[in-house]
VMD Tcl script that draws the C-alpha trace (Angstrom):
set ca {
  {12.64 134.53 107.85}
  {13.65 132.78 110.94}
  {14.47 134.32 114.33}
  {18.29 134.85 114.68}
  {19.92 135.21 118.18}
  {23.33 136.44 118.88}
  {25.41 134.93 121.84}
  {28.75 137.43 123.05}
  {31.05 134.76 123.96}
  {34.62 135.14 126.08}
  {37.77 132.98 125.02}
  {39.45 131.33 128.18}
  {42.21 129.04 126.12}
  {44.00 129.64 123.23}
  {42.22 128.36 119.97}
  {44.27 128.92 117.56}
  {41.93 131.93 116.07}
  {40.70 133.11 118.91}
  {42.96 134.16 121.94}
  {42.42 134.37 126.04}
  {40.41 137.48 126.87}
  {38.92 137.81 123.35}
  {35.12 138.16 122.84}
  {32.99 136.71 119.85}
  {29.68 137.64 118.83}
  {28.05 134.27 117.38}
  {24.87 134.60 114.82}
  {22.71 131.63 116.06}
  {19.55 130.01 115.13}
  {16.11 130.61 117.32}
  {17.78 127.24 119.08}
  {21.19 128.88 120.03}
  {23.09 126.85 118.08}
  {25.31 129.10 115.64}
  {25.64 129.29 112.12}
  {29.33 128.84 112.11}
  {30.48 124.99 112.14}
  {34.00 126.24 113.42}
  {31.97 127.82 117.18}
  {29.35 124.57 117.32}
  {32.61 122.73 117.46}
  {33.84 124.73 120.39}
  {30.69 125.03 122.38}
  {30.58 121.63 122.15}
  {34.21 121.25 123.60}
  {33.08 123.93 126.14}
  {30.63 121.55 128.49}
  {33.94 119.44 129.07}
  {36.69 121.61 129.38}
  {35.45 125.63 129.64}
  {37.15 127.07 126.79}
  {34.67 128.97 125.81}
  {32.04 131.19 128.54}
  {28.69 132.57 127.02}
  {28.52 136.33 128.63}
  {25.31 137.34 126.96}
  {22.19 136.02 125.24}
  {19.87 138.25 123.51}
  {17.40 136.28 124.02}
  {17.67 137.26 127.70}
  {18.89 140.76 126.71}
  {17.86 142.67 123.87}
  {21.26 143.62 121.96}
  {20.38 147.64 120.91}
  {22.37 148.85 117.76}
  {25.16 151.18 118.08}
  {23.75 154.80 118.12}
  {20.49 154.39 118.91}
  {19.35 154.36 122.67}
  {16.13 152.83 124.52}
  {13.41 154.74 125.73}
  {15.17 153.73 129.53}
  {18.35 155.63 128.36}
  {16.97 158.62 126.63}
  {17.22 161.81 128.70}
  {14.20 163.12 130.01}
  {12.61 166.32 127.87}
  {12.96 169.89 129.61}
  {9.43 170.15 129.79}
  {9.25 166.67 131.68}
  {11.92 167.97 133.76}
  {9.66 170.92 135.21}
  {6.60 168.59 135.32}
  {8.84 167.07 138.62}
}
mol new
graphics top color blue
foreach p $ca { graphics top sphere $p radius 0.5 }
foreach p [lrange $ca 0 end-1] q [lrange $ca 1 end] { graphics top cylinder $p $q radius 0.2 }
display resetview
C-alpha cells in the first residue's frame, strides 16, 4: 500500500462549506496531493489568494493516535526517578 500523509490546514477565507478559522485534516498521497478533489482545488487557489494555510505536515512531524503517548511523553517510572 502506498504511504499516505496528513496535512493540517487552516481556512483563512469563507469557502462555502469551510469557514474562516476552521481546521481541516486532508489525507494526501506521498507527494502531498489531497485525495479530495475539492481540497486539491482549494490548495491550488491558495497559492494565488492565500485562502488556506498549511499548519502541519505529517512528513515533518508524526501525528500520534489519540489516547496514545509517544515515548517522550510518557512519565518516567518510579524506579527511574529513584535512580536520579
